[in-house]
Every structure is written in structure tokens, then in C-alpha cells.
N, C-alpha and C positions, 0 to 999 in steps of 0.2 A: 453174550452179553457185549462185546464192542460193537455189534450190528445196531444192537437196540439204542446204541446211543447216539448214532448218526440222527435220529429220528427226534431226540430231545426238544422241546418246545423254547422260544427265546428267551432269556436270560430277562428277569423281572428288575428293570431299571427302575428306581423309584422316581426318576425325572420324567416316566413314562405315564404317570399316572397322576393326576390331580397337584401336578408342578410345574413347573418351567423347565425347559431341556437345560440340560447343563451344558456348559463351555467347554471344550475338549483341555483347556489347561487350566480347569478350576481345581484339579488335583495337585499343581504344583503351585499355587499361588501362597502355601506357607512357608515356602524353602525359597532359598537364594537361588538367583540364576544357576548359578556354578554348580549347585550340588546336581542337577540334572540338562548337563551340557547337550545340546543340540548335534547332532553328527550326522557327517553327509560322506559320500563318494567309498572308496571300493574298502579302504579299511574298516571303516564305519560297520557296512554291511557282513564283513568278515565277523568281525566282533558278534554283532547281534545273530549270527549264525551258528557261531559256537556257544553263545550263551543259551539260545535255546537247544542245542544238541546235548550239554555238557552243563549244566545249572548246577549251581552249589544253592541248595535250600535250607533252612534252620527253621523247625516246627520247635516252638515254646509254648509247653503247656505247663501251667501251674500246680495243677494236680493236689488238689486238697482233701474234699470229701468224695467218696464213691471212686465209681469208674469210668465215668461218662467221659470226661475232657480226655484221658488216654486212649482210650478204645476209638474216638474221634480222631485223635492225631494218628494211631497207628493204622485206620483207614484212611487217612489222605496220604500218609507216607506211601501206604501201598499203591494207590491209584499213581501218585507222583513218581513212583519207581517203574511201575509199568511204562509210564507216558512218556517218562526219560529213561532209558535203559543206561545212557553214560553219566545219570546226574548223581553227584554227593549229596545225600542227604540226610540232615543231622536234627535229633530231635533232644530238646534241652527240657528234663522230665522232673517234676517232685513227686511220683507216681512210685508208691514201695513196691507194686505189682509187675511193673516194666516188664522185669524178668520172666515172668509168667508167661508172656505172652510170644509168638513166633515174632520176632522184627523181620519184614522182607529184605531181599536180597538189596544192597547199595544203601541201606540204612544202618544207621549208628545210633546211639544215643547218650547223652551226658546225665549223670545222675544228682540232681539236686538233693538237700536233705528234707524229710517228709515235713509238712504241715498238717495240721488237723483243724477243721472249722469249728469254732466252739460256738459261734454266732453268728447271722445274717453276713454279718461284717468283720469279724474278728476270728484270727489264726493265730495259732499256738503250734510248737514245733511237738509233732505226734510223739518222739521218742525223746527227744533231749530236752526236755519240759522246764529245767531250771536254767537254760541256757537261749531264753530269747532272742536278746538282742545279737549274741553273737550267731546263731543261726541266720537270722533276718541277714547279716552282714556278708556270711558266707556265701548266702544263695546268691547275693547281688552281685558280689567280685566272680562266683563262677559262670553268672550270666555275662558279664561284660568280659569277660577274656573269652569265652566262648564265643560269642558274635563276633566281638573285633579280631580275632585272631581265624575265625573262619570266614568272613568277608563274605556273608551270602548274597546273591544275588536276587533273590527273594527270602521276606522273612514273615511266616504267618505266626500269628499270635491269637492264642487262645483265650477269647470272652473278656480279658480285665487288658486294657491298652498301655497302662504304667505298670503291671503285674502285680502282684499281691504285696499291699502295704506300698506300691512303689518301688518294686525290687526292679523294674526293668528302667527306669527314669533316667537314671545315670547313663544307662547304655543307648538309649535314644539320644540321650544330648552327645554322645561319641561319635555316633553314627553321623551325627549332622555335621558335627565340627570337624572333623575328617573327612567330610564332603564323597563319603562311600554311596555306591551308585545303588546302593540295595532298595529294593520295594519294599515295602511295609503294607502288610496287611493286616487288617485286624478280623478273627473269624469267630461270630457269635452263635451260638444257638435259638432255636425260635421265639423261645419265651425267658426271662431271666428271674422276673418274679411279679408280684402283683404290680401295676402301673405307677400309682403313686408315690409308691415307696421307691421304686427304680427312678423316677424320673428324680427325684430328690437327692439319692445315691450318686448318681451318674451328675449330678451339677454338683453336690458339695465333695466327691475326688476327685473333681478337672478330670474326668473322662473327655469329657466333649472339647475338651482344650488341647489334651493332648494328641485326641484324633487329629483336630484340625491342623495341630501342628507339624505331626510326623507322618501321618498315614495318607498313602496312596489309594486305598480303595477297603471299605467294609464290607465281610460279604456273611449274609445271614443266613442261616443252614435252615432255611424253612420257608412258606410261601404267604404271601401278604394277603391272601385271599381267606387263609385260616386265622394268622394272627398278624396285623401290620405292627411291625416291631417299630419302625419310626414314629410313626403316628400315635402309638400307648406310650412309647417312651420320651415323647417330644424332643427327637433329633434335633437340633440347630441346621436351618438351611444349607450351608456348607456341608456339614458331616452327612444329611439326607443326599445331596448330590453326588457323593462317591459310595453311596450304600448299593448294593446289587444285593437281591432276593434270590437265592440259588436255587432253591428247593429243598426237598429233604433227601438227607444221604440215603441212597440203597444199599442194601446188605449183599453179598451173597446167601445165595440161596443151594438147597439141595432138595432132591424127589423125594415125594412122602416116601417112607418107610414103615406105615403103621403095622404091627405085627396084627395078627388076630387074637382076640378076647377080648376082657372089657375095655372101654375106653380110658386113654391115657392123660393125665393129667399133667401137666409141667406149671413148676411152683416156683418162681425166681424172683430174686430181691435186687438183682445189678449187684453195687458194692457190698450190702446187706448191713451197713452199722445201724439202720434203722428199719430192719424189716422182719426183726423176731415176733412182733406183736401179730403182722398179716400171715406169719408162718403157723403160728400157734392158733390163730383164728380158724385157718382152713382147717387144720386137723382136728380142732373141737368139733368143727361142723362136720367131718370126713367120718370120724368117731362114734357121730350119733346118728347115722344110717342105719336103717335095718339091713340086717345080712343080705337079703334078696339083693340089694344094690351094690354093685361089684364096680369099683373103679382102682386103674393102678395110677399112683402117684411118684414123681420124682421130685423132690425139694432141692433145690440149690440154696443153699444157704447165704456164700458169697463172703471174700476172703478180709473183710474186714468185720464178719460177725466175732465177735468176741468167743474165745474156746467156750467158757464157762455158759455162753447163753447156747451155743450149739450141741455142749453136753447136755445142758440140761430138757432141751429140746428131744434130742434121741433117747434119754431116760423115761420122759413121760411118755413120747408117742413110739417106742421102738417095736411094742406088741403090735402095732397095726399091719397087718397082711398088706401086703400090694406096696408098700411104701419104699421106697429107695431117699437113702440122703445121700448129697454130695457136698463138701466143702466148697469146691471153687469148681468151675469150667470155663476157660479161657474162651472157647470157643463152642457156642450152644446152639450149631448148625445143628447135629446130630440131633439132639434133642426136640428142637422146635421140629424137625422133620417127623419125628416119631410120636410127636404127641396130638391130640385132637383137640384140646384147649389149654390154654396159658392163663394161669392165675400170676399177674405181677403189679410192680409197681410202677411208676409213668415218666421214668425217666426218658431223655431225649433218644439214649440210643436203643434202650428195649424197645420203646415206641415205632423207631425206624425198622427194628428186625421183625417185630409182629409187622409192620406192614406190608414190607419187602415179602414175605412168606403169605401174607394173605390169610394170615392166623386170626380165628376169632381168641379174643381174649378180656377176663374179666380185670380193669385195672383199678388198682386199692391206691389210690395216689396218697403221698405225706401233702402235709399241708403248713408246717413246721419246720424249721425258721424260716423258710422264702415256700412261696404257694406256687414257686414254677408247676412242679407236677399237678397240682390241682387245678389249675387254669389250663393246663394242655388237655387232661385228661375228658374234662368237661367240654373243652372246645371238638374233640375229637368224635365222644359220645354223641355231642348234638349232630353229628354229621352221621349218625349211625355205624361208625366203623367200632367202636368196641361200648362193652357195657361201663358200667363204673359203679362201684359201692361209696359214697361218699364218707370220708373218716368218722362223721359223728354215727354214720349207719355202721361201721362196722362190728359186725357179731358174727358170731359161728352159723347160726339159721340162715341169717341175709345172705351169705357168703355160697354157702353150700348151696342154698337155692337157686341161684344166678347160676352156679356151675351146672348143675342139673338142667336147667332149661337151655342153657348154650347147648348142652350135648344133644339135644333132639334136633332131629334134622331138617332144616327150614332153609328155605330158599332164600336168599337174603341179597339185593341189589346191592353191589359195593360203591359206595361215592368214588367217582375217580379221582386219583391222590396224585401228587405232583412228586415224585420220587428222583426227579434227573438233576439233583445236586451235584454228583460228580462227573459229568459231562459240561456242566455249565463251570463247573470251577475250570475245570481242563482248557475253555475255554479263554477262560478270564487269564488263567497262568499265561496261556500262549502271548494274549495281547500284552500282559506287563513285561514279559522277557523278553518280548520282539519290540516293544516299544511301540505297539499300533496304538493308532487315535480312533475313537468313536468319533462316528458322525454325527453332526448334530441333525436333529429330528425337526 
């Protein structure tokens, strides 16, 4: 896998396509000069070398709904720990499931109280429901103490530049006030929501102002040729100038391990908080098939599906032969390897896994409260990479017919897809920690 990284295509810098080149110093126009002192001489070189060999890296992931943020954060942590064996990597996360995943060597984590997304831009405590303000104050205080105590060389923030409800804002102010040398990066997935609604949200919540004031770079975990995040969401010029399209994040894969017998279908919902309808629709379609059509099925509910929903599905469909139910699988690698086709929602991490395995899949995207999955599924289906069942068309007959059609052996020319996100992130890490400047084009 390491050898493949050497052939990664160049990073997509937005200034290279349709906009003037960014000055090397534009990343720093928002900060006082003393925050980024220019160093020279042997002492500075030794400090730079030490920073590259044993950096302190903090990954903040607010984690409210689903598993996408924590799984992406863990993937980055594992990549960074492999690239910098002497690094100290600290994750600060609100994920209720972080303890269920394997934590890479050299990585530790601090757990924030859990939040739940109750609307597109509204969050409440997941468990301490009557103590909303107290939970928000607690999360903000933990963040500030953690970051200022750790004093990271690099801090990567997932998706929200000021955190949920601005919980990171005081910490960012303190980093600036104390003139810490922390490099700040905002990492965002390819698609957030429908463009007009996202533009309105990013302007109204001050995201762009926060980025301009505090951040050194924005990393988009996607390809501009699939979805131009900068254009679609109206990034201001100064934010666009520090934005890099890294490419999608390739996942570890395993050789195919398919057993003899009927075709194997994997049905997975990600976190599972809103996956019940997709599972029930698939199983209804499976139950309607004539007896001479044999399929093996593995259903993974996801940890955020309620116990009552899981029990109801098992009670209703437990009689079906060759159907295995699993509450949660932290690593789906084995199941992907053993399956012939996947029926799934269209979350970012699931799609990256499917693309990494080269799997044929039927995507059943959610459309509310945000349209992120629907937009992604339509774009990838238009590329011929997956099939899609639109939300309004989801019914047992339509879904099972798509599955049966996909199982027929047909040669499909797969569109080349950019999965070089991790090696490009490695390049940007070295540039930021080593203080390397980009040449003007």
C-alpha cells in the first residue's frame, strides 16, 4: 500500500483551476506576525526536524449523528501514527462508539458528552436531555483545557470550524492570544448539504469568518471533478485560496473470500439511526422471491438503531432462511470481502469503502434532514459507479429487482476514481509541520 502512494497524482489546489494563484503568505494574513515568527539558523532547523519527527497532533471530531466523523478521524489517526511513529496523537471526540473501535498505537482520546442532531442545524444532549446548557458548557471547557494543555503542533478540526454551537470558539481565541505555533486545518467531506441551504448556513453561522481568522488550510476529502465544494458553496476568495482538494480517502481492503453457494448480499446502514426503513424494504423484497431464487444475506443494523427497532425486525423476518443479523461491526472489511453486492445508504465513509473494494452496490440515500447522501448518490450513479434507488421510489419490488439485476455477470468499465486522499494529506502534513512554502505558479 505504501508503494502505491508514491504514484499519487498532484494535489488539487483550487488556485490552480479558474482562480489566480495564491501568495505563499496568504495563509498568514489573518494573524499577527508574531504568531508565526520566521526562524533561521541551526536552532530553527533542529526545531523543525524535531517537529517533523515527533509532532503533537490533535484531532477534534464533534460527532453527533452517525459514525462518519469518528471513522474518518480514526482513519486519519492511523495514517498519521504510521507516518510519524514518534508522534503523540490525541483525539477529542463526542462519539458514543469510540470505545468500540480499535485505537491505533500512539493514539489516545478524550471523550466529550454526547450530542444528537435533532434537525439540520440543531443539537441536543443525547443522554443528559434535561441539561442542555450544562452539557454545552462542559464540552466547551473540556475542549479548551485539552487543546491548551496539549499545545499541539497541528490541529485538524472536522467539518465545523467553530465546533457545534461555537463550542470551539473560545479555544481558537486562546490559541491566538497565547501565540501558540499550532497549525490549524479544517477537514470537510465532499458534500455537506444542498448548495443554497449550505451557503446560507455557512454565512449565517460565521464559518467563513472563523476560517479566515484562524485557519491555515482547508482540506476537502473529495474530488473537484465530482463536486466543486468551493464553487457550489460560494467560498470567499481568501478561503478558496487556502483550500485543497485532497481526493477521497481510500480504505484498507482484503482479498475476496467468497464461499461457494448462493450469492451473498451485505445490507449495511452505517450508524443505523435512520436505517430501519431500508432494511425492512429489502427483507420484504427478499421474502417475496420465489423459492428457486436463493440469496444469502447479512444485515448489519448499526449501533444507533434502537433496540426496539432491531427486535421488531428480528421478530418479523427471523423466519427467513440464510439471513444473518448483526447489531454492529466496527470493521466491515471481512463482510465486504465475502459479499457479492452491497445494499447501503450513501454516507461518505461507506461510499469510500465501496470504492476502495471496487464493489457493485445499490445506494439507498437519505434525503432529510440534509441532502448530502442524495446528492452524492446521484453524482456517483451518473458516473456509472453505483446503482441508486431514489427515496420516493423505495419499495420492496424496486429494491430487490435492482439487487437481482446487479448479480448478473456483466462486464462494467469502471470510471477511474481519485482515492489518493491519504498520500496527499501526508504531503500537506509535512509542508505544514516543516514550514515549507509552496512555490507560486
